[in-house]
Structures are given as structure tokens and as C-alpha cells.
C-alpha positions in Angstrom: 194.8 -4.9 72.5 195.4 -8.4 73.9 192.7 -10.5 75.4 192.5 -13.5 77.6 189.8 -15.4 79.6 189.3 -18.0 82.2 188.3 -21.5 81.2 184.5 -20.8 81.2 184.9 -17.3 79.8 183.1 -15.5 82.6 186.2 -13.5 83.5 187.9 -11.8 80.7 191.2 -9.8 80.7 192.1 -7.0 78.3 195.7 -5.7 78.1 196.7 -2.6 76.2 199.8 -4.5 74.9 201.1 -8.0 74.9 203.6 -8.8 77.7 207.2 -9.0 76.6 208.1 -11.1 79.7 206.2 -13.1 82.3 207.3 -14.3 85.7 207.3 -17.9 86.9 207.3 -17.9 90.7 207.9 -20.9 92.9 206.4 -19.5 96.1 203.8 -21.6 97.9 200.8 -20.2 96.1 202.2 -19.7 92.5 203.7 -23.2 92.3 200.3 -24.7 93.3 198.3 -22.7 90.9 200.8 -22.9 87.9 200.4 -19.2 87.1 202.7 -17.1 84.9 202.4 -13.5 85.9 202.3 -10.5 83.5 202.5 -7.1 85.1 201.3 -3.6 84.2 199.6 -0.6 85.7 195.9 -1.2 86.6 195.1 1.7 84.2 196.2 -0.4 81.3 194.4 -3.6 82.3 190.7 -4.3 82.2 189.0 -7.1 84.1 185.5 -7.9 82.8 183.6 -10.2 85.2 180.2 -11.7 84.4 180.4 -13.5 87.7 182.1 -12.1 90.8 185.6 -13.4 91.4 186.5 -15.2 94.6 189.4 -13.5 96.5 192.2 -14.8 98.7 194.7 -12.8 100.8 197.6 -14.4 102.6 201.0 -13.8 104.1 201.8 -10.1 104.5 198.4 -9.2 103.1 199.8 -7.0 100.3 198.0 -8.8 97.5 194.4 -9.9 96.8 194.4 -12.9 94.5 191.3 -13.4 92.3 189.9 -16.5 90.7 186.8 -17.2 88.7 184.0 -18.3 91.0 182.7 -20.7 88.4 185.6 -22.5 86.8 188.3 -21.7 89.5 191.0 -20.3 87.2 193.3 -17.9 88.9 192.8 -14.7 86.9 194.7 -11.8 88.5 196.0 -10.1 91.6 195.6 -6.5 92.9 197.6 -4.8 95.5 195.7 -4.1 98.7 197.3 -0.6 98.8 195.4 1.4 96.1 198.5 3.7 95.6 200.5 0.7 94.3 200.5 1.2 90.5 201.0 -2.5 89.5 198.9 -5.5 89.1 199.4 -9.0 87.8 197.4 -11.1 85.4 197.7 -14.8 84.8 199.3 -14.9 81.4 198.3 -18.5 81.0 194.8 -17.1 80.2 196.2 -15.3 77.2 196.3 -17.0 73.7 199.0 -19.5 73.1 200.6 -17.2 70.5 200.9 -14.3 72.9 202.3 -16.5 75.7 204.8 -18.2 73.4 206.2 -14.8 72.4 206.9 -13.7 76.0 210.2 -14.5 77.7 209.7 -16.5 80.9 211.7 -15.2 83.9 212.2 -17.5 86.9 211.6 -15.9 90.3 212.7 -17.7 93.5 209.7 -16.7 95.7 210.2 -19.8 97.8 213.4 -18.5 99.3 212.0 -15.1 100.0 208.9 -16.2 101.9 205.9 -14.2 100.7 206.9 -12.8 97.3 207.0 -9.1 96.4 205.8 -8.7 92.9 
């Protein structure tokens, strides 16, 4: 199991396995937040919140972005459609060693409008 957390530690992430690759997107939200996204099925990711996360939905309203309501770190996104078997976690919240071992893939979300993850 791989663990990560927001800056204050009130939102923790547990992944069954370390990500092999992460995505760096340059869309309007990702370039502003500086996230690197790791993806998996929601069944293999656990989000432990000791404070509720703040949420933000924009664009085509397919994704709900979550951030810690105390320290403000972007933590994860979930699809608004519960049938979608994929979610993203901010890999920058994982340990330096786990992130360094993952290959970074550039994604041109700015040219596509609202990205489809």
C-alpha cells in the first residue's frame, strides 16, 4: 500500500499500488493547481478525511475536484457519473520516492478545452 496526505494531514490517500505513471495536464485548472494525476479504480483508492473536503465542479461537469478545507491542497477528483470506474489522486501528495519512480506524461488539456481524464 502507498500513502499520501495533504499538507496538514487531515486528508489522507491510500493506494493499493504505487503509480507507474502520472499525468501532467496544462488545462486551466491543473496548471493553476500544479497537480500531477495518478489514476485507478475507486475500489483501489481510499480517501480518509478528518475534515470534509471542499468541492469544485466546472466545465462539462464530469468531474468533482476535492481539496482539503483546512490547508487547501487539491487531493483528488471523482467522476460525477458513479458508473465511471476511474478517479484521480494528486500524486504530489505521495512521498517523494514514490513520485520520483513514476514516469510523468504530458497531456495537452489546454488544446482540448475541458480535459477528459
